[in-house]
N, C-alpha and C positions, 0 to 999 in steps of 0.2 A: 358657600364657604366664606367666612369672614377673613379679613386680612390677618387678624391675630391667630386664627386657626391655621392658616397657610404658613405663617412664620413659625408657629409651634411645630407643625409637621416637618418643615425643613430642618429645624434644629434637632428633632428626634432622629430623622434620617441621617443627618450629618454625624451625630453622636454614635449611632449604630454602625455606620460605615467606618468611623475611626476605631471603634472597639473591635470590629472584625479584622481590620488591618493589623492592629496591635497583637491580637490573638494569633493571627497567622504568622507574624514575624516571630513571636515567641516559640511557636511550634518548629519553625525552621531552624532556629538557633539551638534547640535542644537535642536534635537527633543526628548531629554530625553534618548537616547540610545547611549552608547559608551562614554559618557562624564565622567569627574572625579567626584567621589562621594563627596557630600557635608555633612560634619559632623556637628552635633549640640552638644553643650556642655552639660554635665551632672555634677551634683554636688554630693559630698559625705558628708553626715551629719557626724558630729563628732562621732567617734566610741570610746566607753569606753573600753579601752584595758583590763580592769579587768573583764568585762563581756564576753569577747570573748576569747575562747580557740583556740590555734593554732592547725592545723591539725597534727595528729601523723603520723608516717611513712606510715602506712597502708592507712590512709585516703588520704594522699598526693599522694600516688601511684594510688589510685582509681581516685582522682580528675585529675591527670595528664593524665590518660588513657582516661578520658571522655572529658577533655577540648579540644576544637577545636582551632587550631592555624594556620592551612593551608588554606588560602582563595581559593575559587573557581575562576579560571580565566575566566569563561564564564559568570559571572554576571556583570551587569552594572546598573547605576541608571535608574529606571523606574518610570514614572509619576504616575501610579496607586498605587505604594507602599507608604504607609504613616506610620511613627512612631507615634502611638497614645499617648503612654506614656512610660517612662522608669525610673528606679531608681536603685541605688546601694543598695543591700540587703545582710546582713550577715546571712547565714543559719548555722544550727548546722551540725555536722558530717563532712563528706568528702566535702560537697558543699562549705562551708566557704564563701569567697567573691564571689558574683554573681552580674550580672546586669540583671534585669528582666523588662519585659514590654510587649507591645502589638503592633503588626504590622497589618495594614489593607490593603487589596487589594480593592481599591475603584473603580476599573474598573469592566468590565463584563467578561473579558477573564481570563482563568486559567493561573497562573504563574507557570512555571515548577520548578524553584529553587528560594528560597528566602534565603538571607543571611544577618544577622545582624553582622556588624563589630564594634568592640570597641577598643579603645586605652586607657590604664590607665596610670596615671601620679602620681608622688610623690609631696610633698610640694614644691620642687624646680622647678617643671614643667618638670622634666626629664621623658622620656618615660620608663615605667617599663615593658610593654608587650602589645601584640596585641592578642585579643581573639574574638571568633565568635560563632554564633549558626546558624544552617541552617535547612530548611525543604523543602520538595518537594510538588508540586501540591497544591498550595493555590488558591482555586476557587475564581472567581470574587464575590465581595460583602462579603467575609468572613474575619475573623481575625485569627491571630496566636499569642498565648502567648509564648514568648521565655524566655529562661534562659541561660545566658552566664556564664560559669564557669571561674572565674579569679583565677589564681594560686598565686597571690600576697597576702600577709597577709593584713587583713582589715586595720590595723593600718598604713600600708605603702601607701595606696591608698588615695590620696587627691582629685583627679578629674578624669573624663573620658570624652571622646567624642564618638559619636555613629553615624552610618549611616545604611541604609537598601538598599540592591541591589537585583537584580533578573535577571532571564532568562525567557523571554516570551515563551509560548508554540507554 
């Protein structure tokens, strides 16, 4: 085999490999697996700052230890996962700002990992932080009531958006 035949063969193989990778990526994005998450908007009702106390140092330490901020890289949008409801809720004590709601597995198969991701914003639309909640083994036809701990002060949060992702079994 000559050097030019060898170079041509490598180019053909490289092009073929790239084409297969692109085709596979297109297939993953079209069936609810591997695509980008779709966020829906949530609103925050006006919070009366005089009725809400800030977390003290101990409460903030507890909230920071429990707040999830590192997303799982193995989750993707899944058709059977549905956000039934969600709302911004201010709780007493260490919980403070939270986003709470319900996720349903509308399919028949168990989902190994379910993750609710939120992004919270201030009045100017600036991102304040990303927070999440996760659970494992959500059976088909069942629901999960989630609670996302948000480390921002309730008076600083003007809006949020939310999505649900999962890993099939």
